[in-house]
C-alpha positions as a Markdown table, in Angstrom:
| # | Residue | x | y | z |
|---|---|---|---|---|
| 1 | Lys | 4.9 | 9.7 | 22.6 |
| 2 | Glu | 8.7 | 10.0 | 22.2 |
| 3 | Leu | 9.2 | 6.3 | 22.2 |
| 4 | Leu | 6.6 | 5.9 | 19.5 |
| 5 | Glu | 8.2 | 8.7 | 17.4 |
| 6 | Glu | 11.6 | 7.0 | 17.7 |
| 7 | Ser | 10.1 | 3.6 | 16.8 |
| 8 | Phe | 8.4 | 4.6 | 13.5 |
| 9 | Asn | 9.2 | 6.7 | 10.5 |
| 10 | Leu | 6.3 | 8.7 | 9.2 |
| 11 | Leu | 5.9 | 8.9 | 5.5 |
| 12 | Asn | 4.5 | 12.1 | 4.1 |
| 13 | Leu | 1.4 | 12.3 | 1.9 |
| 14 | Asp | 3.0 | 14.3 | -0.9 |
| 15 | Asn | 2.4 | 15.0 | -4.6 |
| 16 | Glu | 4.1 | 11.8 | -5.7 |
| 17 | Val | 1.8 | 9.7 | -3.4 |
| 18 | Ile | -1.3 | 11.5 | -4.7 |
| 19 | Glu | -0.2 | 11.0 | -8.3 |
| 20 | Thr | 0.5 | 7.3 | -7.6 |
| 21 | Tyr | -2.9 | 7.0 | -6.0 |
| 22 | Cys | -4.7 | 8.6 | -9.0 |
| 23 | Ser | -2.8 | 6.3 | -11.4 |
| 24 | Leu | -3.8 | 3.2 | -9.3 |
| 25 | Tyr | -7.4 | 4.3 | -9.0 |
| 26 | His | -7.8 | 4.8 | -12.8 |
| 27 | Gln | -6.0 | 1.5 | -13.7 |
| 28 | Leu | -8.2 | -0.4 | -11.2 |
| 29 | Lys | -11.3 | 1.3 | -12.4 |
| 30 | Glu | -10.6 | 0.2 | -16.0 |
| 31 | Glu | -10.1 | -3.3 | -14.8 |
| 32 | Gly | -13.3 | -3.3 | -12.7 |
| 33 | Ile | -11.4 | -3.9 | -9.4 |
| 34 | Leu | -12.7 | -2.1 | -6.3 |
| 35 | Val | -10.3 | -1.3 | -3.5 |
| 36 | Pro | -11.1 | 1.0 | -0.6 |
| 37 | Asp | -9.6 | 4.5 | -0.8 |
| 38 | Ala | -7.7 | 4.1 | 2.4 |
| 39 | Asp | -6.0 | 1.0 | 1.1 |
| 40 | Leu | -5.2 | 2.7 | -2.1 |
| 41 | Leu | -3.5 | 5.5 | -0.2 |
| 42 | Ile | -1.5 | 2.9 | 1.8 |
| 43 | Ala | -0.4 | 1.2 | -1.4 |
| 44 | Ala | 0.4 | 4.5 | -3.1 |
| 45 | Thr | 2.5 | 5.6 | -0.2 |
| 46 | Ala | 4.5 | 2.3 | -0.2 |
| 47 | Met | 5.0 | 2.5 | -3.9 |
| 48 | Ser | 6.0 | 6.1 | -3.9 |
| 49 | His | 8.6 | 5.5 | -1.2 |
| 50 | His | 9.9 | 2.4 | -3.0 |
| 51 | Ile | 9.2 | 0.1 | 0.0 |
| 52 | Ala | 7.4 | -3.2 | 0.4 |
| 53 | Leu | 4.1 | -3.3 | 2.3 |
| 54 | Lys | 4.1 | -5.8 | 5.2 |
| 55 | Thr | 0.5 | -6.9 | 5.7 |
| 56 | Lys | -1.7 | -9.8 | 6.6 |
| 57 | Asp | -4.5 | -8.4 | 4.5 |
| 58 | Glu | -4.6 | -10.6 | 1.4 |
| 59 | His | -6.6 | -8.2 | -0.7 |
| 60 | Phe | -3.5 | -6.1 | -1.3 |
| 61 | Glu | -2.6 | -9.0 | -3.7 |
| 62 | Arg | -4.9 | -7.3 | -6.2 |
| 63 | Leu | -2.4 | -4.5 | -6.5 |
| 64 | Arg | 0.8 | -6.5 | -6.9 |
| 65 | His | 0.4 | -6.5 | -10.8 |
| 66 | Leu | 0.5 | -2.7 | -10.7 |
| 67 | Gly | 3.8 | -2.6 | -8.9 |
| 68 | Leu | 3.0 | -2.9 | -5.2 |
| 69 | Arg | 5.7 | -5.0 | -3.5 |
| 70 | Leu | 4.3 | -7.1 | -0.7 |
| 71 | Glu | 6.0 | -8.8 | 2.2 |
| 72 | Gln | 3.5 | -11.3 | 3.6 |
| 73 | Glu | 3.9 | -14.0 | 6.3 |
| 74 | Pro | 3.3 | -17.6 | 5.2 |
| 75 | Lys | -0.4 | -18.6 | 5.6 |
| 76 | Glu | 0.3 | -21.0 | 8.5 |
| 77 | Gln | 1.8 | -18.2 | 10.6 |
| 78 | Arg | -1.2 | -16.0 | 10.1 |
| 79 | Glu | -3.8 | -18.3 | 11.6 |
């Protein structure tokens, strides 16, 4: 447990994250784009803490135009 706690920084689910989540949700709804709630929370957390999200999940690309910074591996490394 201690090794895990030393290896990772936990990011809080605070008011700023919730406000960012709500903003993302409403903007995406207006655009007709569906994103699972859990993924919106992940994106909102990254955006609120001003960090890039490192993911192999390409559907987060749908959030890039709203300000989500992504750090993705080149396709050939993902396969």
